[in-house]
C-alpha distance (Angstrom), angle and dihedral (degrees) to the residues before:
residue distance angle dihedral
N1 . . .
R2 3.80 . .
D3 3.79 88.4 .
E4 3.78 91.2 66.2
L5 3.75 93.5 59.8
N6 3.73 124.0 89.1
H7 3.84 105.7 -132.7
D8 3.73 141.0 151.7
D9 3.79 128.3 -109.7
E10 3.76 94.9 -93.4
T11 3.90 90.8 54.9
T12 3.76 91.0 47.1
S13 3.80 91.7 50.1
A14 3.80 91.3 49.0
L15 3.84 92.5 48.9
N16 3.80 91.1 48.8
Q17 3.77 92.1 49.8
A18 3.85 90.0 48.6
I19 3.79 90.2 50.4
V20 3.76 92.5 49.1
A21 3.82 92.2 48.4
L22 3.79 91.2 50.0
Q23 3.81 93.5 46.7
D24 3.84 89.5 49.3
L25 3.77 90.8 48.5
Q26 3.79 91.6 48.6
M27 3.81 89.1 50.7
R28 3.79 91.5 49.7
L29 3.79 91.7 49.5
G30 3.80 90.7 52.3
E31 3.79 92.7 48.2
S32 3.76 101.2 45.5
K33 3.72 125.9 59.6
Q34 3.78 93.1 178.3
Q35 3.82 114.9 93.6
A36 3.93 91.4 -151.6
D37 3.82 89.3 60.8
I38 3.77 93.1 48.2
Y39 3.82 92.0 46.3
S40 3.75 92.6 47.8
Y41 3.83 91.2 52.2
I42 3.84 93.9 47.4
S43 3.81 91.1 46.0
K44 3.88 90.2 55.1
R45 3.79 93.1 46.5
K46 3.86 98.5 35.9
D47 3.80 95.6 108.2
A48 3.76 94.5 50.8
I49 3.78 92.7 44.2
Y50 3.87 92.4 48.5
Q51 3.84 91.8 46.1
S52 3.81 90.9 51.5
F53 3.78 93.8 49.4
S54 3.83 91.8 45.6
H55 3.77 91.1 52.0
I56 3.83 92.5 49.7
E57 3.82 89.5 47.6
N58 3.79 90.6 52.4
E59 3.78 90.7 50.3
V60 3.80 92.0 50.4
Y61 3.75 89.7 53.9
R62 3.85 89.5 56.4
L63 3.77 93.3 57.0
D64 3.81 118.6 104.4
N65 3.87 114.2 -121.4
K66 3.79 95.3 -104.9
T67 3.86 93.0 54.8
L68 3.80 90.6 44.4
L69 3.75 94.0 50.8
K70 3.85 88.7 48.9
L71 3.78 92.8 53.6
L72 3.79 93.2 44.5
S73 3.77 92.2 49.9
K74 3.82 89.6 53.1
E75 3.81 91.0 49.3
V76 3.85 89.9 51.5
Q77 3.77 89.6 49.7
L78 3.82 91.3 51.9
L79 3.77 92.0 48.5
S80 3.75 91.0 50.4
Q81 3.70 95.2 56.9
């Protein structure tokens, strides 16, 4: 859904960093069965993860209601599949 938003280079970069961080975390969660390993990884990356989520949250607050409803409806459709 990020492709449907009009955003600047800084926002695009932040979204890409957030996606990479989440994909990396997902991979780590799949690889490691030990909670200590997962906790250690998250602890090391917590600032980057938090910053990415904060930036995305700030961008969501900037959206007008029509755009926000459009994105939310697409997410609901994806979850319903």
